C-alpha positions as CSV (number, residue, x, y, z in Angstrom):
1,M,33.1,16.8,46.7
2,N,29.7,17.8,45.3
3,L,28.0,17.1,48.7
4,Y,30.6,19.2,50.4
5,Q,30.4,22.0,47.9
6,N,26.6,22.2,48.1
7,K,26.7,22.2,51.9
8,I,29.4,25.0,51.9
9,L,27.4,27.2,49.5
10,E,24.2,26.6,51.4
11,H,25.9,27.7,54.7
12,F,27.5,30.9,53.2
13,A,24.4,31.9,51.4
14,Q,23.0,32.3,54.9
15,D,26.1,33.7,56.6
16,S,28.9,35.4,54.7
17,E,29.8,38.0,57.3
18,Y,33.5,38.5,58.1
19,K,34.3,36.9,61.5
20,H,37.4,39.1,62.2
21,D,37.6,42.7,63.2
22,T,38.4,45.4,60.7
23,D,41.9,46.0,62.1
24,F,42.8,42.4,61.5
25,I,41.4,42.3,58.0
26,E,43.2,45.5,57.0
27,K,46.6,44.6,58.5
28,S,46.6,41.0,57.4
29,N,45.2,41.7,53.9
30,T,43.1,38.6,54.3
31,D,39.6,38.3,52.8
32,V,38.7,34.9,54.1
33,I,35.6,33.9,56.1
34,P,36.1,30.8,58.2
35,W,33.4,28.2,59.2
36,F,34.0,25.2,61.5
37,P,31.3,22.7,60.2
38,Q,32.2,19.8,62.5
39,I,31.8,22.0,65.5
40,D,28.4,22.9,64.2
41,G,27.5,19.2,64.0
42,E,27.7,18.8,60.2
43,K,28.5,15.0,60.2
44,I,29.1,15.0,56.4
45,F,32.5,16.6,57.1
46,D,33.6,13.5,59.0
47,V,33.7,11.5,55.7
48,V,37.1,12.9,54.5
49,E,38.6,13.0,58.0
50,N,37.7,9.3,58.6
51,D,39.1,8.1,55.2
52,E,41.7,5.5,55.9
53,R,43.9,6.7,53.0
54,L,44.1,10.1,54.5
55,K,44.8,8.7,58.0
56,N,47.6,6.5,56.7
57,L,49.1,9.3,54.7
58,T,49.0,11.6,57.7
59,E,50.7,9.1,59.9
60,S,53.4,8.5,57.4
61,I,54.2,12.3,57.6
62,L,53.7,13.0,61.3
63,G,54.3,9.6,62.9
64,P,52.2,7.7,65.4
65,K,49.8,9.4,67.9
66,W,49.2,12.5,65.7
67,R,45.9,14.2,66.4
68,S,43.2,15.9,64.4
69,L,42.3,19.4,65.5
70,Y,39.3,20.6,63.5
71,S,38.0,21.1,60.0
72,M,37.8,24.7,58.8
73,V,36.1,25.8,55.6
74,M,37.6,29.0,54.1
75,F,35.4,31.0,51.9
76,S,36.3,34.1,49.8
77,N,33.9,36.3,47.9
78,K,34.7,37.0,44.2
79,S,36.9,40.1,43.6
80,S,38.4,39.8,47.1
81,N,42.0,39.9,48.2
82,G,42.8,36.3,49.1
83,Q,45.5,36.1,51.7
84,A,48.9,37.9,52.0
85,W,52.1,36.0,52.8
86,H,52.0,34.3,56.2
87,Q,52.8,31.2,58.3
88,D,50.1,29.4,60.2
89,C,52.1,29.1,63.4
90,N,55.2,30.5,65.0
91,P,58.3,28.8,63.6
92,S,60.6,29.5,66.6
93,N,60.5,25.8,67.5
94,S,60.9,23.6,64.4
95,Y,59.2,20.7,66.2
96,V,56.1,22.6,67.1
97,F,53.9,22.9,64.0
98,N,50.5,22.0,62.5
99,L,49.8,20.2,59.2
100,N,47.2,21.6,56.9
101,R,45.3,19.0,54.9
102,L,43.5,21.1,52.3
103,V,40.7,19.5,50.3
104,Y,39.3,21.4,47.3
105,T,35.7,21.0,46.2
106,M,36.1,23.2,43.1
107,D,38.8,24.0,40.5
108,I,41.2,26.8,41.4
109,D,42.8,28.3,38.4
110,E,43.6,31.6,36.7
111,S,40.0,32.3,35.8
112,S,38.7,31.8,39.4
113,G,41.8,33.3,41.0
114,G,42.8,32.2,44.5
115,E,45.7,30.1,43.5
116,V,48.0,29.0,46.3
117,V,51.6,30.3,46.2
118,V,54.2,28.5,48.4
119,I,58.0,28.7,48.8
120,P,59.4,25.2,48.9
121,G,61.6,24.5,51.9
122,S,60.6,27.7,53.7
123,H,59.4,25.7,56.7
124,K,63.1,25.3,57.5
125,K,64.0,29.0,57.1
126,G,62.4,30.4,60.3
127,M,60.2,33.4,60.5
128,I,58.9,34.9,57.2
129,P,60.8,38.2,56.4
130,A,59.2,41.5,57.4
131,I,58.1,43.7,54.6
132,S,61.0,46.1,55.2
133,E,63.5,43.3,54.3
134,C,62.1,42.9,50.7
135,E,59.1,44.1,48.8
136,D,58.1,40.6,47.7
137,L,59.3,37.0,48.3
138,E,61.1,35.1,45.6
139,G,61.1,31.5,44.7
140,G,57.4,30.8,45.1
141,I,55.6,28.2,43.0
142,T,51.9,28.6,42.1
143,I,49.5,25.7,42.8
144,N,46.2,25.3,40.9
145,P,44.3,22.6,42.8
146,K,41.6,20.8,40.9
147,K,38.3,19.6,42.4
148,G,39.1,16.6,44.6
149,S,42.7,17.6,45.2
150,L,44.5,17.2,48.5
151,L,47.2,19.7,49.4
152,M,49.4,18.9,52.5
153,L,51.0,22.1,53.8
154,H,53.4,22.4,56.8
155,G,52.3,25.2,59.1
156,H,55.7,26.9,59.0
157,V,55.7,27.2,55.1
158,W,55.6,30.7,53.7
159,H,52.5,30.9,51.6
160,K,49.8,33.1,50.3
161,V,46.5,33.0,48.3
162,L,46.3,35.1,45.2
163,P,43.3,37.6,44.7
164,I,40.0,36.0,43.8
165,N,38.7,36.9,40.3
166,N,35.5,35.7,38.7
167,S,33.9,33.4,41.3
168,I,33.8,32.6,45.0
169,R,36.6,30.4,46.4
170,V,36.4,27.6,49.0
171,S,38.7,25.1,50.5
172,T,38.3,22.8,53.5
173,N,41.3,22.4,55.9
174,Y,41.6,19.4,58.1
175,R,44.2,20.6,60.5
176,C,46.2,18.2,62.6
177,V,49.4,18.1,64.8
178,P,52.2,15.6,65.6
179,N,52.2,13.9,69.0
180,G,53.2,16.4,71.8
181,V,52.2,19.6,69.9
182,P,49.6,21.7,71.8
183,D,46.1,22.1,70.3
184,N,46.4,25.9,70.2
185,V,49.5,25.8,68.0
186,T,47.8,27.9,65.3
187,D,46.5,30.5,67.8
188,I,49.4,32.9,66.8
189,C,49.7,33.5,63.0
190,V,52.8,35.2,61.5
191,Y,52.4,37.8,58.9
192,R,55.1,40.0,57.3
193,N,53.9,43.0,59.3
194,M,52.7,41.4,62.6
195,L,52.1,38.5,64.8
196,Y,48.4,38.1,65.5
197,K,46.8,36.1,68.4
198,F,43.3,34.9,67.4
199,S,42.1,34.0,70.9
200,D,42.7,37.5,72.2
201,E,41.8,39.1,68.8
202,K,44.8,41.4,68.9
203,V,48.2,42.1,67.4
204,I,50.8,40.9,69.8
205,E,53.8,42.1,67.9
206,E,54.2,44.7,65.1
207,R,56.9,43.9,62.5
208,S,58.5,46.5,60.3
């Protein structure tokens, strides 16, 4: 975890510019800067992905012939907004989803901010309600991951990240999919006010 954290801090000390356009940041209320270290050739990030315990756990959840997609480090500056309620992929087909395998290289608590809030069982409830349906979502539980924690999160689960307080926040997501699910399953993300397509960098549906 220390090796990962040092490499992450080293990277973002050199590049902490937002990668999304202003329209997306404002509409999604998302203050997260992504980095794809394995794509950049950072072999150290292969260590967790190749861990046999993680592979076996993933197969017990997804079944045989599941596939890794990529690792994505998510970085938030202190005093930033975190992430509003969303789903990582469209839930219109319950069999088409990704699995987030989130590894934490620092403690996430009330002091740091950036706790994860999830609504248990929401991956079976379809699309997250639009803002007009209710001001906030009830039934959420708050997760405070410790350094070294692994959080497995279904891509259809309704979840958010609380605002960041006194420090930066990082997590590393090893995304994967069951057999037969396309690699671009997370290209369209569902927010309470829109559906956003990352490959086209545009809102494909306004929700009200």
